N, C-alpha and C positions, 0 to 999 in steps of 0.2 A: 790817857791824854799824854801828850807830848810835854816833856820837862826841859827846857832850854838848859844847855851846860852852864851859860852865864846870862846874865840880864843887861850887861853894860854894853852900850853900842861901841863900835870900833871908833876911834878918834877921828877918821875921815868919813863916817856915815852921819846921817841926820834923819829925824823923824819929823814927818809934816802931813798935812792932808792934801791928797790928790784931788783935784777937782775934776769932775767928769760930767757928762751929759746925763748921767744917771745920779748924781749926787757926789758928796765927798767921802772918801775913803782915807783910813788912818794908814801911813805906810812908812816903812823904813827903807831907806835907800844909800847905797854906796857905791862908789866906782865911776869910771867914765866910760862911754861906750865906744872906745877904740875897737873892740871886737864884736861888740853887739850889745843887746839889753835883754834881761831876763826878767820875767814876771813870776813870782813864787806865791802859790795859793795853799793856804793851809788847810787842816782837816777839821774834823768834827771836834767841838770843844777846844779848838786850838786858836792860834792867833799868828800875827808876824813874827813875834819872838820866837817861834818854834824854828825859824830859820836864821837866826841871829849869829850862829857860829859860821854859816856859810858866807857871810858877808864879806868878810876881810879877805879870805883867799880867792873868791870868784872876782871880788874887784881887783885884786893883785894880779889875777890871770888876764885883766884887760876887759872885764865886762861891767857894765852899769846894771846892778841887781837890786829889784825892788820887790820888796815883801809886803803883802796888803793883808789888812783885817777886812773880810767881806762885810757885806750888810748886816748890821746887828750882831757882830761878832767883836767883842772887846771894846776896842776905842772907836769903832766905826758906828755911826747911829743907825737906828732902824726902828720901823713902827711895831707896836704891839698887836701884829695881825698875821695870822698864819700863812695868808695867801701872799703875802710880800716876800715869802722864802721859797716859793715854789722853784723847782729847778730852772725853768724857763726864766723867771726873774733874775736868779743868780747867775745864769748865762749870759743874759743881757748885760749885768753888771761887769762881767769879766770883759766882754767885748768893749764896753766903754772905758775900762781901766786901760786895755792895751792901747787903744786909740788915743786917749789922753796922754800917754806917755810920749807921743809925737816921735816915735823912734823907728818908723817902718816895722817890718816883721820882727816880732820879739820871740825869744826862747821861752816857751810856757813850761812851767814845772806845777804839778798838782799833785799834793800830799793825801793821800786816803780820801775822804770826801771831796777835798779839793781836786782829786784826779777825776772824780767822776763829773764835776762841774767842768772841768777843762776839757774832758773829752765832749761834753755836751756844746761847749762853745767851739770847738774845732768841727764838729759834725755841722754846727749851724753856719759857721764862716771860718774858714782856715786861713783866709787872706791875710788877717793881722799877725800870723804866726811864721816863725822860721823853723821850729821843732816844737816837739811834745815829749815831755817826760812825765810818765805815770809812776809816781814814787809810792810804794807801799799802797797801791790801789789796784783793784782786782776787776774781773770781767762784768761782775754784775753784784747782786746783793752780798753783803757780809757773810760770814760763816754763821752756821745756825745757832751756835753758843752767844755769839755776839750779837745776833738778832733778838735772842731772848732777853739779854742785859738791857740792849737798846730800848726794846719794848717796855721793860720794867721802869727805865729812866722817863720814857715819854709819858707813860701812865702817872708817874708821880709828879711831873711837871703839869700835867692837866688836872689832877686831883687837888694837888695843893696851889693850883692858880699861880704858877710861877714864884712860889716862895722860895727863892733861890738860895738864902742862907739855911733855912731847914734842910734842903736837899743837898747842899753842899756837906753840911754836918753829918748827915746820914751815910754819903758816900765815903767820906774820909774815916767814919767808924768801922768801915768794912775793910780798910787797908790791912794787910797781913801784919800780924804782931812782930814778926822777925824782919819786917822790911827796914831798909836803911832809912833812917829818918832824913827828911829834907832839911836844906838850910832854912833859917828863920826868913832870909829875904826869898827864896824861892817859895816857902810855904806862903807868905803874903802874896807873891804875885800870882800864884796860882788861884788863890781865893779871890783876889781882885778882879783876875780874867773871869773867873767863873760868874761873879756877880755883875761884871760889866756886860756879859752877853745878854741879848734879849731871849727870854724864854721861849717865844714863839719861833724863833730861829733855830732853837735845839729841837723843838718839836718836829718842825717841818723837815729840817734837814736829817734828823732821826728816821723819819719815815721814807726819806729818800734812801737811806742806807740799808733798810730792810726790805725796799721793794724794788729796787733798780733792777731793770731786766738786763740781759746780756746784748751788748751793741758793738760786740768785738768785729763782726762781720762788716758793718758799716763804717766803723772807724779804719779797717783794714784798707777800705777802698779809697780812703782819703790821701793823697799823694803829698806825705808830710814826712820827714824823718821822725822816728819813734824810738823811744828809750823806755824799758821796764826796768826800774830800779827798786831794790827791796833789800831789807836785813836778810839774814840767814835764817831766821824764825820769824813768823809773823802770827798774831791773834785773830786778825781780822779776815784775811785771806791767806789760805794756805799756799806755801811756796810753790808745790807743783801746780797749782792753780794758775799763779803768775808766770810760771815757766810756759804753761801751755798757751796762755794768753799772747806771750812774747812771741811764740811760734807761729800763732794764727795772724798776728799783725805783722810778721816779718820784721819785727822790732829787736834793735840790739837789747841785750840782757846784761844787767851787773847785779852782783849779789854783794852786799857790803859786809865784811866779817865783823863779828862783834857788835852787831846791831839787830835790832828786832823791828818794830812797826814804825820807829822813827830814826832812820839812819841819818837824816839831817841834823838830829840832835845826838845821837848815840855814837857816830863814827863820822863827824863831819869832815875830816881830813879826806878820808877815801871817797865820802860822797861828793865833796867839793871837786875833786880830782876827776872823777868819772863824769861829772857835769861838764867840767871845762873841756875834757877830752872829747866828748859827744859833741858839744856845741862847735869846738874847733874845726870838727869833721864835717859839719853842715853850716857854713857861715850863712848869714843872712842874705 
């Protein structure tokens, strides 16, 4: 899971609920749209806080930046029904969010699972978007090792009927004994985020991660500037796989040094610079 390097919003950022035709979504927003607007979509078990370190530098570069909790994710409400979190439903949510921003074409960034959702949105309707960035997100399902881990999590959520405190305790018990301990504030945030996420959202999106087909050729046919951005290592999708995806998409490719699956949190300086450079080359 992504661990934000800090939890306090920049002084010029704000938290609010974005009203859309598909319901309300919790967001963080910073900046003015002098150069454009960006919509940031988090990954599996993630939230808008995963992008918190990108807000200030991207706002400083002249962009309005909006990070969102998806349906049933942390502070956005969602029903206790798996069908509500099918990929098509999440895709329609994302398109509604882009429209509700009222900004014309937006720069779309999807991290991990958020990349698969963003891809599906662009394939359904590319009109609302100026560019697409796939951040630490691959061409199809996650690696076999991560599929096995995700299947175990989905099975536990089903067997324990969404007993989130028990599952959280079991997950943390598996942390490496030599791992650097999280701060008290981060520990409490991670637990609160987990408990605030709807179990059925995790079950349904976990299944997306382990079953998503390769849709790269479809995406390559969409006339939209694309960037594939990742860390220098990744447990969910191997780096050579993302390299090949970028080639197949004729996309720009950025590898962020000193980062793994969450370059947005692990090296936000380089990540924000790469995004601003890409967006600047492809204005709305």
